[in-house]
C-alpha positions as CSV (number, residue, x, y, z in Angstrom):
1,M,0.6,0.0,0.0
2,K,2.7,3.0,0.4
3,N,3.8,2.8,-3.1
4,K,0.0,3.5,-4.4
5,K,-1.5,7.2,-3.9
6,S,-4.0,7.5,-0.6
7,L,-5.4,9.8,0.9
8,I,-6.6,10.4,4.0
9,I,-10.4,11.2,4.9
10,Y,-10.5,11.6,8.6
11,F,-13.0,12.8,11.0
12,S,-10.6,14.3,15.0
13,R,-11.9,16.9,17.5
14,A,-9.7,18.1,19.8
15,D,-11.1,19.7,23.5
16,E,-12.3,17.0,26.5
17,N,-11.9,13.5,24.7
18,Y,-13.4,10.3,26.4
19,A,-10.3,8.4,29.2
20,V,-7.9,11.5,27.5
21,G,-9.6,15.0,28.8
22,Y,-9.0,18.6,27.8
23,V,-6.6,18.0,24.6
24,D,-5.2,20.4,21.6
25,K,-5.6,17.7,19.1
26,G,-7.6,15.0,18.7
27,N,-6.1,11.7,18.9
28,T,-7.3,10.5,15.5
29,E,-5.4,13.7,14.2
30,I,-3.0,12.0,15.9
31,V,-3.2,9.2,14.6
32,A,-3.1,10.0,10.8
33,E,-0.3,12.0,10.8
34,Y,1.4,9.2,11.7
35,V,0.2,7.3,8.5
36,R,0.7,10.2,6.8
37,D,4.7,10.4,7.9
38,L,4.6,7.1,7.2
39,I,2.7,6.7,4.2
40,G,3.3,10.2,2.4
41,A,-0.4,10.2,1.8
42,D,-2.3,13.7,1.0
43,M,-5.0,14.4,4.1
44,F,-8.9,16.0,4.5
45,K,-10.4,16.9,7.9
46,V,-13.5,16.4,7.9
47,E,-14.5,19.2,9.8
48,P,-18.7,19.9,11.1
49,L,-20.4,23.2,10.0
50,V,-21.0,23.5,13.5
51,P,-17.9,23.0,15.9
52,Y,-19.3,20.8,18.6
53,A,-19.7,21.3,22.9
54,K,-16.1,21.3,24.1
55,D,-17.0,19.1,27.2
56,Y,-17.5,15.2,26.3
57,A,-20.6,14.3,27.8
58,T,-22.6,17.7,25.6
59,C,-20.6,16.8,22.3
60,I,-22.1,12.9,22.7
61,K,-25.4,15.0,23.2
62,E,-24.9,16.8,19.6
63,A,-23.6,13.5,18.0
64,K,-26.5,11.7,18.4
65,E,-28.5,14.6,17.6
66,R,-26.9,14.6,14.2
67,I,-26.7,11.1,12.6
68,G,-27.8,12.1,9.5
69,N,-27.3,15.1,8.8
70,A,-24.4,16.9,9.9
71,P,-23.4,19.5,7.4
72,I,-19.9,19.7,7.1
73,K,-17.3,22.9,6.4
74,E,-15.5,21.4,2.9
75,I,-17.0,18.8,1.1
76,I,-14.4,16.4,-1.2
77,Q,-15.9,16.9,-4.3
78,D,-13.2,14.0,-6.3
79,I,-11.1,11.3,-5.0
80,S,-11.0,10.0,-8.4
81,A,-6.5,10.5,-8.5
82,Y,-5.9,8.0,-5.6
83,E,-6.5,4.2,-4.6
84,V,-6.8,3.5,-1.3
85,I,-8.5,5.6,0.6
86,Y,-7.3,5.5,4.1
87,I,-10.8,6.3,6.3
88,M,-10.7,7.7,10.1
89,S,-12.2,8.8,13.1
90,P,-13.5,8.0,16.5
91,I,-16.5,5.9,17.8
92,Y,-19.8,8.2,17.8
93,W,-22.6,5.9,19.0
94,G,-21.1,2.5,17.6
95,T,-19.7,4.2,14.8
96,Y,-17.7,6.5,12.5
97,A,-19.3,10.9,13.1
98,P,-22.3,11.7,11.6
99,E,-20.1,14.1,9.8
100,L,-17.5,11.3,8.2
101,E,-20.4,10.5,6.2
102,T,-22.6,13.6,5.4
103,A,-18.7,13.3,3.5
104,I,-18.0,9.9,2.0
105,K,-21.7,9.3,1.2
106,D,-21.6,10.9,-2.9
107,L,-18.2,10.1,-3.2
108,D,-17.2,7.7,-5.6
109,F,-15.5,4.9,-5.3
110,N,-15.8,2.4,-7.7
111,G,-12.3,0.6,-8.4
112,K,-10.3,2.2,-4.8
113,T,-9.3,0.0,-1.8
114,I,-10.7,0.9,1.3
115,R,-8.4,0.3,4.4
116,V,-10.4,1.9,8.3
117,I,-8.9,3.1,12.0
118,T,-10.5,3.9,14.7
119,T,-9.5,5.7,18.0
120,H,-11.8,4.6,21.6
121,E,-11.6,3.8,24.9
122,G,-12.9,0.9,24.7
123,S,-15.2,-0.1,21.7
124,G,-13.1,-1.5,18.7
125,L,-14.2,-1.5,15.5
126,A,-17.5,-1.3,16.2
127,N,-19.8,-1.1,13.0
128,V,-17.5,0.9,11.4
129,V,-15.9,-1.9,8.7
130,N,-19.5,-3.0,7.9
131,D,-20.8,1.1,7.7
132,I,-17.9,1.9,5.7
133,K,-19.2,-1.8,3.3
134,R,-22.3,-0.6,3.1
135,I,-22.1,3.6,2.1
136,C,-18.8,2.7,-0.5
137,V,-19.7,1.2,-2.9
138,G,-17.9,-0.3,-5.6
139,A,-15.0,-0.5,-2.7
140,N,-12.5,-2.9,-1.4
141,V,-12.8,-3.1,2.0
142,L,-10.3,-4.2,3.4
143,D,-11.3,-6.1,6.7
144,D,-7.5,-5.9,8.3
145,A,-9.6,-2.5,10.2
146,I,-7.8,-1.6,12.9
147,A,-8.8,0.0,16.0
148,I,-6.6,1.9,18.5
149,R,-7.4,3.3,22.5
150,G,-7.5,6.9,22.2
151,S,-5.1,7.1,25.1
152,K,-2.8,5.3,23.0
153,A,-2.9,7.4,20.8
154,K,0.8,9.5,20.7
155,E,2.2,6.7,21.4
156,S,0.8,3.9,18.2
157,K,3.4,4.5,15.4
158,S,5.0,1.4,15.4
159,K,1.6,-0.3,15.8
160,L,0.3,1.3,12.5
161,E,4.0,1.4,10.6
162,S,3.2,-2.7,11.3
163,W,-0.2,-2.8,10.3
164,I,0.7,-0.4,7.5
């Protein structure tokens, strides 16, 4: 996968993270940057149109309300130049952040290979791989997805290196 033109599409949130406390950079962004450094991928950060609350409990309630309707600041227009797409998100309500679905739902994934990474504090991959398979029609979604504990994100580079 290292020699293929790759794009990382990720959602990450700073502020209060579960079991981590307040952070300046979200756990998924830390992991995404490690992957970028390892393979030289381009990156696209999915950002909500309306920022989440800074505290975790309110953020999670807001995320539940946004399922199925999560506007984002910028839409990815075209992924045709990429062979491999890395999709990364923290686990919210058993799957990826709602804004991630907004970002990827209308893209043409025919012939693309997708690799999935989640950050979590006990949910593992949750339903993310199956949900990605459902929404990314025509893609080869690899079953080798990896789940990184958010509290271990800063120490995950060697684990990611082995996975890649």
